[in-house]
N, C-alpha and C positions, 0 to 999 in steps of 0.2 A: 360326490364333491371332490374335486381334484385337490391334491396337496399343494399348498403355497410354496413358492420358491423363496428360500430364506437368504437374506442379504445382511451382512454385518458391515457397518460403515464406521471406520476409525476416524474420529475427529468431528467436532461440532462447529467448525468454521464455515466460511462461505462455500468451499467445495463440498464438504460433507453434508451440510444441510441442503444444498442444492440437489445433490444426488438423492437424498431422502425424499424430498418433495417431488422430484421428477418420477420417482418410483411409485408413489402412492396417490398422486393427484388424479383427478378424473376417474376415481374408482379403482385405482391401481392397487389399493390395499386388499382387494379381493384376490389378487394374484401374487402379491409379494408380502412376505413377512419381514419387516425392516426393523433393525436395531441400530441405534447410533450410540457409540461409546465415546464420551467426552472426558478427557483427563482432568479438567478443571470443573468448576461449578458455574462457568460463564460460557456464553455462546458468541461466536463471531471471530474467535482467534484474535489476530492483530486488528481485525475490523470491529472489535467490540467498542463499546462506549464505557469509559470509566467514570463513575459517579463519586463526587467528593463534596460534601457539605453544601449540597444544592447546586453545584456547578458540575458540568460534564466535560470530559476530555476525550477527544478523538485521537487515538494512537496512530500517529503517522500522517493523518489527513487523508480522507477518502473522497475523491470526486466521483460521483455516480454518472459516468459517461462511458459509452461504448460504441464502437463502430459495428458491433454485432447486434442486429435488430432483435434477435432472440433474447438477449440479455436486457436490453432496454424495455421490451415488453414484459419480461419476467419481473423486473423491478416495479414497473407500473402496476402490475397485477397485485403485488404485495402491498405497496403504499402508493395510492393515487397521487398524481402530480397536482399540487395546489396552484391554482391560478394566481399570478402575481403581476403587479403593475410593471410596466417597462422600466428599465434602468435609465432610460433616456428622459424620463419625465420629471426628474429632479425630486421625486418623492423620497421618503426615507428608505435606507438600504435594508428594508425588511418587507414582509408581506402586507402588513396593515399597520396603521399607526397603533401604538400600544399605550394604554393608560399607564401612568407611573405606578410602579409596584408589581408589574408582572405581565405575562403574555395575554394577548387578547383571547378571552374565553370562547369567542366565536370561531376560532380556528381549531379544527379537530386535531387531535394528537397524531393520528396515523396518516400522515401526508408527507409527500416529498415537496421540498421548496426548490424554486429555481434560483440559482445563485450566479452572481457575476464574479468571474475569476480575475483577481488582481494579485500578481506576485512580483516581487522585486528582488534585486541583488544588493546586499550590503557589501561594498568594497571601497577601501581607502576612505572611509567616512563619507561615502556618497551612496545614495540609493539609485540604482539603475534598473532599467526594464529587465524583466525576466520572461522568456529567454532573452539573452543579450541582444539588443537591437542597435541600429545606427541612428537613434533619435538625437535631437539637439542636446538633450540632457546628458546622454552617454558621451557624446563627443566633447561637450564642455567639461565633464568630469575627467575625461582622459587627457584633454589638452591637445593642441595642434600636433606637436611633435610625436606624441605617443600614438595618436590616430593615424598619422602618416606611416609610422613604423608598422602598425597593425595592418593597415591597408596593403602595403607592399608585401608583407609577410603572407597575407591571404592570397594575393595574386600569384606569388611564388608557389603556393600550395596547389593552385589550380593547374599549373603547368607541370610541376614536379610532384607526382603522386608517390607516396610511400607505400610499401607493401603492408597491408593491414594484418600484420601478425600479432598486434597487441592493441590495447585500447589507446595508448598514446598516439600511435600513427593514425588510428581511426579519427580521433579528434583533430589532429593536425591537418589531415586531408580535407576536413570540412570547415575549419575556422582559421587555419594558418597557425604557425608556431607561436606567434606573439599572443594572440587571443587565448590560445590553448594554455600558455604559461600563466596568463593572468586569471582566467576564470574556470579552468577545468582541472589543471594539474593538482593544485593544492586541495581543492574541494574533493576531488576523487580520492586522494590519499587520506583525507580526513574521514571520508565516508567508509572506505574499505580497509584502511590501515595498510595499504600496499600502494606502491607507485604505479601509475597507469601502464608503465612499460612491462609490469609483471602480470597484468590482467588481460584475459582473453578479449579479443575484439568482439566476440559474441555478445558481451555485455552491452557494448555500444550499439551493436546491430539490433539488440532487443529493446533497449531503453530509449534511444533517441534516433530511431531509424531514419526519418526523413528530415531531421533538423540540421540545418547548415546555414551559412550566411545567405546563400541563394534562397533558401526556404524562408528565412526571416524577411528578406527584401521582397520576395513574392507576396508573402502574407501582408506586409505593410502596404504594398501597392494595391492589392485586391480590396483592402479595407476602405480605400478611397473611392471605390466604385459604388454606384448607387444600389446595385443589386445586393441584397443581404445573402450571405452564404450560409448553408446548412453546416452544422458541425461535422458532418461526414465528409465535407469538402476541405476541411482544415486539418493541417498536421496536428496530431493529438497534443503535442506540447504547446500549441498555440491557441487551443480552444478558449473561448471567453465566457461560456455559460455551461453550467452543469446542474444536475439535480443533487439534492442533499436531504436526507431524512431530518425531519424537524428536530428530533431529539438525538441526533447523531447516528453514525452507521450501525452501532449495535442495536438500535431500535428495529432496523429491518430484520436482522438475524434473530432477534428475540421473537419477532412476529412470525418469522418462518418456522422457528422451532415450535411455537405454540400451534401453528397450523398443522405441522407434521404430527404432533401428538394427537390433535383432534381427529386426524385422518387415520390414526391407528399405529403410528410409529412408536416403538418403545425407545425412549431416550434415557440412557443411564449416565449420570454425571459422576465425577470423582472416580472415573474408570480408566486407569492408566494401563494401556496394553503393554505387557512385558514379555510375551512369548507368542510366536507364530508357529503353529504345529502343522506339519505337512504329512501327506500320505498319498502314495501312488502318483507323485508328480504334481499334486494340487495342494492348495491350502485346505486343511481339514477343520481347523479351529483356531481360536485365539484365546489367550489367557489374559485377563485384566486384573489389576490389583487396586483396591481402594486405599484411602489414606490411613487405614488402620492395619494394612498389610494383608488383608483377606484376599484370597485369589479365587477367581471364578473362570471356568472354561466355557466357551461358547462356540458351538459348531454352526456351520452355515454352508449354503451352496456356493455363494459368491461373496467376495470381500472387496471393499473399496477403501483404500488407505490414503489419508492425507497426513499421516504422521511423518516426521522427518525421515528421509531415506536412510540416513545413518542409523537411526534407532530401529527402523523396520528391519534392515539386514541383520543387525546384531540380535534382534529378537527371534529370527528364524531358528526354531528348534535349538535354542541357546545351549542346551546340554546334550541332547541325544543326536541330532543330525544338524549341526551348525552349517551355515552358509559356507561355500568354498572359501578358502583362505584368500584367494586373489580378489574375490568379491568383497569380502570384509575389509580388505586393505583399501580398496577404492572408496567404500562407504565411509570408513573412518577418516579418510583423507579429505573428504568433502568439507570445505570451510563455510562458516557462517559469520555474519556480523550481528552483534547484539545491539540493543537499543535502549536508551534511557530518555524519558521525557520528564522534565521538571516543570510543573505548572505553577505559575505565580499569579495570584490575584492582586492587581495593583489599582491604585486610586485613579491614575491617569498615565498617559505616555507623554514624553517630551516631543515626540514626533508630530509634525503638522501634516495635514492633508493637502498635498499639492496637486491632486487630481480633481476632476470635475464630478466625481462619483460621490453622492451624499452618503454620509455614514451615521452611525449611532452615537448617542452619548452627548453630554454637555460638559466640556466642549467636545466637538466631534473627534473621532479617532481616524487613523489612516485606514484605507479600505482594503489593505492586503489580507489575503488568506494566508499566504506564506511570505516570509522574507528569508531568502537564501543567504547565508553568511559565507561568502566566498573569499573573505579576507582571512589570510592564514594566521593572523594575530589572535584568533579566537578559536576555542575548541568547539563551541556550539556550531552545529551544522545548519540549523534552520529554526526559524521562529514561526509558530502558529498563533494567529490571533483568533481565538475561538468565537468572539463576538461576530465576526464576519462570516463564519461558516453557517452559523444559525444563532439568532439572538436568544433562542430558547436553551442554548447551552450554558447561559450565564444567569445566575440567580438575580442579580441586580444589574441588568444590562445597561441601564442609563447612567449609572454612577460608578461602575467598575469596569476594568478591562481584564479579561481572563486570557493569559498568554502562556504558550507552551514552548520551552526551549528543548530542542531535540539534539541528543548526543549519541554518536556512534562509538561503540566500544566493544571489548571482548569480555565475555563472562569471566569473572575472576580477576580482571585487571584492576588497577588502582582506582579508576573512576567508578567502575561497577561496584567495587567494595566500599565506596564511601557510604557513610551513614546518611539518613535523610537530611539531617541538619547540615552536614558537610556539603552535600550536593546542592542544597538550597542556597547556602552561602556562596558557593562557587558560581551558581547561575545568576544570583543577584549582582555579584561583582562584575561578571561579564556584561550583563545588561546595562549596568551603570557606566562601565568603560565605553560602551557603544553609544552612550548618551540617549538610550531609549527610555530610561527612567532616571530619576534624580538620585536614588539611593535606597537603602533598606527602609527608610521611613515611608516610602511609597507602597511597600508590600504589606498586604492585609492577611494573606493566607498562602499556603503552598501545598503541593503534593508531588511526590516522586513516584514514577511508575517504571519498572524494569521489564523488558521483554526479551526472552531468550530466543535465539535462532530466528530473528526477525527477517534477516536478509540472506538468502542463499548466495554464496559468492562463486565467482568464475575463475578460480585458480587452483593450485595444488593438483589434486587428482581429478578435477572437473573434466579435463580433456579425455578421460577414460570413461566418462559417463555412458557412452553408447554400449560399452561392455556390460555395465550394470543394468541398463535398460533391457538388454537381451536376456539376462539372467532373471530379472523380475517378471518379464513377460512369459518366461518358460512355465510359470505357474498359470495355467490357463484361466483360472478363476480369480486372479488378483489384478486389480485395477488401481494404478497409482495416479492420484489427482491432486490438484492444488499446488500452491507455491512450494511448500516443503516436501509434499508428496512426490514432486517431480524434480526437486532441487533446481527450480527455475524461477527467476525473478519476475514472476507474473504479477499483473495487477489483479484486482478482485474479479473483474469480468472474465479474464482469461482463466482464473481458477474455477469459476463457475462453468465456463465452457468445457473444461476438461471433464467435469462431473457430468454434464449433459451428454457428452460423447461416450463416457463410460456406461451410463445408463442405457444409451441407445444400443451399445454392443450387447449388454446383458439381455435386453428385450429381444434383439434380433438373433442372438446366438452367434454374432460375428466373432471370429477367433483372433483376427489381427487387431492389435491395439494402436496401430499407426495413427489413427485419427485422434486418439487421446493424447499421444505424445506430440503431435504436430501442431496443436493449438499454439498460436503466437510464435510461429517459426517462419512465417511467410514474408517477414521484413516489410510489412505494409502498415503496421500499426503498433504503436506503443507510446509511452510518455517517459518523462524524466523522473528521477527520484526527487 
């Protein structure tokens, strides 16, 4: 009997669990001895589902859509797609009519639902289409004069292209200076804490690749045609349907973790990797620490890491053979943006449904999944209405609205350090000023969730990332995957794809890791934050 090839995977998020399953599925456990080390006691990372008093919260919102067929098939194999009535038939915005008091027991739990994507922008006390469109509603909200200024500004940007040396110029080239100043400048600074002129254009190239005024116009025209387009033909920021796990994104990753353990993967939670030990130019072992401070060393043949690059480099033989000083300097200079969600359970919203999409509740609520707050007068960046992601995220979906207010901040800043009570009070005040709710009297319950290193950022030492990639790749048996593992603002499907490529290299013995790092760099696909 041949000895198994041992693989240690750092992180139980989408990338780590994808790698684990790719190694052991279809009998792979006969060849690979796989261990997953997860620092917390939950799975899914930022794609987990937070449970609070019978209600469920999606951290950041996760649309299950990819232009990579491997990923779509992968998801379908884990949670089958639940058949759903068309959104054009005026039926309720859910899979089946539900009796008062809870979900229809006929629908199995482990399914994906088909959702209709509706998102809008809150700006100057108006709700506009998202991404910004040239609809009658948008033009009315802007007024004739402002519309003309924006139009001529856009025409100028078509003739006079700016060098795309930063994110500001990237946006101006696609929307014109006026629309950029109205809808992108303030929101981007709110999101990243930096002016767009200080941020690399790589961020725009990755997050809004094909989106522009011409793209919006093209999409609007094609929607008028009788032939229905497949999502693969639509710019990602403009897709209108996606899949969604019935009980939130964490349901999928909890299922994957369970499948992995059943197939022989050893999963260790509360295992925070604090040291990476090397020998003969390769990674020899990792040391992890539990919540009580106990340390355990684990050797393996190969290592797949989804831990933040900053932490990974600092953990490399922290005492005996630390990473070179210049590599540590780059790693420590890589910036992140942290994230706070304040969930509010409210009796009802003041907003009215002005679309033709039927919705839940009595009276019915607006159909939005997200509302982007691009008005600089508010700190909140985005509102999530969980009822519309899945009715099963809300305990009493017919009589309450479960809404999430998303705030972008820095770990340790004044907003991050607010108490739960202070953050909740602040969120209620903002929602009241926006005229989304009447006031504190409408709020039944709340929950505040903080997420560290939610968004890898593209400034400071980021432009030296290629040097760090070369250093990390010099360890032939180390594979960096996922959003934080590569310090790249990947979506969930891209994080999964990096893991699939890493496993492919391990199985084939391929020494180059270019395929792992090149996921989501072809400028053909991505979406907005």
